[in-house]
Residue frames relative to the residue before (quaternion, step in Angstrom):
aa qw qx qy qz dx dy dz
M 1.0000 0.0000 0.0000 0.0000 0.00 0.00 0.00
S 0.6129 0.5682 -0.3558 0.4182 3.61 1.03 -0.67
E 0.5675 0.5982 -0.3863 0.4134 3.61 1.16 -0.52
L 0.6056 0.5706 -0.3566 0.4249 3.60 1.09 -0.61
H 0.7300 0.4188 -0.2270 0.4900 3.56 1.12 -0.60
A 0.4249 0.7212 -0.4553 0.3035 3.57 1.28 0.05
H 0.7971 0.0087 0.0259 0.6033 3.59 1.03 -0.73
T 0.0036 0.7986 -0.5999 0.0484 3.56 -0.63 1.12
T 0.0028 -0.7881 0.6149 -0.0285 3.54 -0.89 1.00
H 0.2311 -0.7643 0.5894 0.1227 3.53 -1.02 0.83
W 0.0534 -0.7795 0.6241 -0.0038 3.59 -0.76 1.10
P 0.2232 -0.7964 0.5434 0.1437 3.61 -0.24 1.15
A 0.1125 -0.7691 0.6273 0.0479 3.53 -1.09 0.84
H 0.1024 -0.7909 0.6028 0.0237 3.52 -1.11 0.79
V 0.1185 -0.7709 0.6215 0.0730 3.54 -1.12 0.70
L 0.1417 -0.7732 0.6162 0.0484 3.56 -0.78 1.10
L 0.1019 -0.8039 0.5857 0.0198 3.58 -0.82 1.04
V 0.0212 -0.7771 0.6289 -0.0113 3.55 -0.97 0.94
E 0.0796 -0.7976 0.5974 0.0257 3.58 -0.77 1.03
K 0.1468 0.7732 -0.6045 0.1231 3.55 -0.92 0.95
D 0.8685 -0.0111 -0.0177 0.4953 3.54 -0.96 0.98
G 0.7465 -0.4326 0.2255 0.4525 3.60 0.88 0.93
E 0.6692 0.4255 -0.3081 0.5255 3.60 1.25 0.17
T 0.1579 -0.7683 0.6151 0.0801 3.52 -1.00 0.91
V 0.1149 -0.7678 0.6282 0.0512 3.55 -0.96 0.95
A 0.1035 -0.7825 0.6129 0.0374 3.56 -0.96 0.92
R 0.0930 -0.7549 0.6471 0.0519 3.51 -1.13 0.80
A 0.1147 -0.7966 0.5924 0.0368 3.56 -0.67 1.12
A 0.0594 -0.7887 0.6117 0.0119 3.57 -1.04 0.79
L 0.1079 -0.7659 0.6331 0.0305 3.52 -1.11 0.87
E 0.1771 -0.7741 0.6035 0.0718 3.57 -0.84 1.05
T 0.1678 -0.8254 0.5347 0.0685 3.59 -0.53 1.17
G 0.5881 -0.5482 0.3825 0.4553 3.56 1.24 -0.21
S 0.7808 0.2292 -0.1406 0.5639 3.55 1.11 -0.64
T 0.8032 0.0639 -0.0432 0.5908 3.58 1.23 -0.30
S 0.3094 -0.7021 0.6023 0.2204 3.54 -1.32 0.28
I 0.1123 -0.7786 0.6159 0.0419 3.54 -0.93 0.94
H 0.1164 -0.8101 0.5744 0.0150 3.56 -0.90 0.96
G 0.0528 -0.7721 0.6327 0.0277 3.53 -1.21 0.65
T 0.1745 -0.7831 0.5873 0.1063 3.54 -1.18 0.51
G 0.0101 0.7831 -0.6218 0.0093 3.54 -1.24 0.52
T 0.1498 -0.7867 0.5940 0.0768 3.54 -1.17 0.58
A 0.0474 -0.7498 0.6564 0.0681 3.52 -1.35 0.30
A 0.1222 -0.7855 0.6042 0.0546 3.56 -0.94 0.89
R 0.3927 -0.7240 0.5219 0.2222 3.54 -0.90 0.97
N 0.4127 -0.6630 0.5680 0.2597 3.50 -1.01 0.89
P 0.5113 -0.6728 0.4283 0.3200 3.65 -0.74 0.95
A 0.6484 0.5179 -0.3251 0.4535 3.62 1.15 -0.50
D 0.6056 0.5692 -0.3523 0.4304 3.64 1.23 -0.33
F 0.5755 -0.5447 0.4770 0.3802 3.51 -1.31 0.38
E 0.4411 -0.6880 0.5081 0.2719 3.56 -1.11 0.67
V 0.1477 0.7538 -0.6151 0.1776 3.54 -0.25 1.37
E 0.3559 -0.7952 0.4539 0.1869 3.56 -0.09 1.36
Q 0.6355 0.5679 -0.3348 0.4019 3.58 0.97 -0.87
I 0.6206 0.5494 -0.3596 0.4286 3.63 0.98 -0.70
G 0.6665 0.4995 -0.2931 0.4694 3.58 0.90 -0.90
E 0.6380 0.5253 -0.3161 0.4660 3.55 1.07 -0.83
E 0.6623 0.5054 -0.3090 0.4588 3.57 0.93 -0.89
L 0.6604 0.5046 -0.3086 0.4626 3.57 0.91 -0.88
A 0.6928 0.4801 -0.2836 0.4573 3.57 0.80 -1.01
A 0.6575 0.5020 -0.3071 0.4705 3.59 0.95 -0.88
G 0.6447 0.5233 -0.3194 0.4565 3.59 0.93 -0.86
R 0.6696 0.4926 -0.2894 0.4746 3.56 0.97 -0.88
A 0.6360 0.5169 -0.3296 0.4687 3.59 1.04 -0.74
L 0.6690 0.4926 -0.2994 0.4692 3.59 0.98 -0.81
I 0.6145 0.5171 -0.3489 0.4829 3.60 1.07 -0.66
D 0.6390 0.5138 -0.3225 0.4730 3.60 0.97 -0.85
L 0.6429 0.5140 -0.3163 0.4716 3.58 0.94 -0.88
G 0.6603 0.5201 -0.3066 0.4466 3.59 0.90 -0.90
R 0.6418 0.5115 -0.3163 0.4759 3.57 0.99 -0.81
R 0.6518 0.5045 -0.3156 0.4702 3.57 0.98 -0.80
L 0.6358 0.5234 -0.3223 0.4668 3.59 1.02 -0.80
L 0.6487 0.4979 -0.3148 0.4818 3.59 0.97 -0.82
G 0.6397 0.5175 -0.3234 0.4673 3.61 1.00 -0.78
L 0.6395 0.5196 -0.3213 0.4668 3.56 1.00 -0.78
S 0.6603 0.4978 -0.3168 0.4645 3.60 0.96 -0.79
E 0.6201 0.5272 -0.3385 0.4722 3.60 1.08 -0.68
E 0.6306 0.5177 -0.3254 0.4778 3.61 1.03 -0.79
D 0.6560 0.5110 -0.3089 0.4616 3.58 0.94 -0.91
K 0.6337 0.5241 -0.3305 0.4633 3.59 0.98 -0.82
G 0.6614 0.5219 -0.3046 0.4443 3.56 0.98 -0.88
R 0.6978 0.4342 -0.2624 0.5056 3.57 1.18 -0.57
G 0.5097 -0.6787 0.4008 0.3449 3.55 1.30 0.02
Q 0.4324 0.7021 -0.4656 0.3213 3.59 1.12 0.47
């Protein structure tokens, strides 16, 4: 268990959500201390669906975080290729 406390790093992440005309756009950002990684996601409400703002926010935020995660994995692959 002490190994878990050997090195601790805090990477703040933020998600900004904007909803307009039935479409929600999310922008996720992760600050690693040496770089900033960003992801985006969207969700559009079907006009036949009930208007529940939280559902669109959850979908858009989830998609933005998935995009951010893929970018982070890509960055780590690039770093591995450079021997960092």
